[in-house]
C-alpha positions in Angstrom: -10.5 -9.1 -2.0 -8.7 -5.8 -2.5 -5.0 -6.2 -2.1 -4.8 -3.2 0.3 -7.4 -4.7 2.5 -5.7 -8.1 2.3 -2.2 -6.9 3.3 -3.7 -4.7 6.1 -5.5 -7.6 7.6 -2.5 -9.8 7.2 -0.7 -7.3 9.5 -3.6 -7.4 12.0 -4.4 -3.7 11.4 -7.5 -1.6 11.2 -8.2 1.0 8.6 -7.9 3.6 11.3 -4.3 2.5 12.0 -3.2 2.9 8.4 -5.2 6.2 8.1 -3.3 7.5 11.1 0.0 6.5 9.6 -1.0 8.3 6.4 -2.3 11.3 8.3 -5.8 11.1 6.8 -9.3 10.3 7.8 -10.3 6.6 8.0 -13.2 7.3 5.6 -10.7 8.6 3.0 -8.5 5.6 3.3 -11.6 3.3 3.1 -12.2 4.7 -0.4 -8.8 3.4 -1.5 -9.7 -0.1 -0.3 -13.1 0.1 -1.9 -11.4 1.3 -5.1 -13.7 4.3 -5.2 -10.8 6.7 -5.7 -7.3 6.3 -7.0 -4.4 6.3 -4.6 -2.0 9.2 -5.1 1.6 8.1 -6.0 3.0 9.5 -2.8 0.5 7.4 -0.7 1.2 4.3 -2.7 4.9 4.6 -2.0 4.3 5.2 1.7 2.1 2.1 1.8 4.7 0.0 -0.1 7.4 1.2 2.3 5.3 0.5 5.4 4.4 -3.0 4.3 7.9 -3.7 3.0 6.6 -4.6 -0.4 6.6 -3.0 -3.9 4.0 -0.7 -5.4 3.7 -3.3 -8.2 2.5 -5.8 -5.6 -0.1 -3.3 -4.3 -1.2 -2.6 -7.9 -1.5 -6.3 -8.8 1.3 -6.0 -11.3 3.1 -8.9 -9.6 2.2 -11.5 -7.0 5.7 -11.3 -5.4 5.4 -9.6 -2.0 9.1 -8.9 -1.5 10.3 -5.4 -2.4 12.8 -4.7 -5.1 16.4 -4.5 -4.2 17.8 -0.9 -4.2 20.4 -2.0 -6.7 17.7 -2.8 -9.1 16.1 0.6 -8.8 19.1 2.8 -9.3 21.2 2.9 -12.4 24.3 5.1 -12.3 
């Protein structure tokens, strides 16, 4: 199963709910879940923030659902 669909269903949401959050048509969002089109980086970040996970998790680069700590992301 596609990870976007999996995480959406885990949150008991419909495609139309996420499409509304992303301010797009449900049919366009569906194409992300069906992997017919690539997800723009901005949308991917919004989804990761919404689901409180990492973009790496959504992209199958990790199986760890928890987001990265902010201290890991910023280096001064």
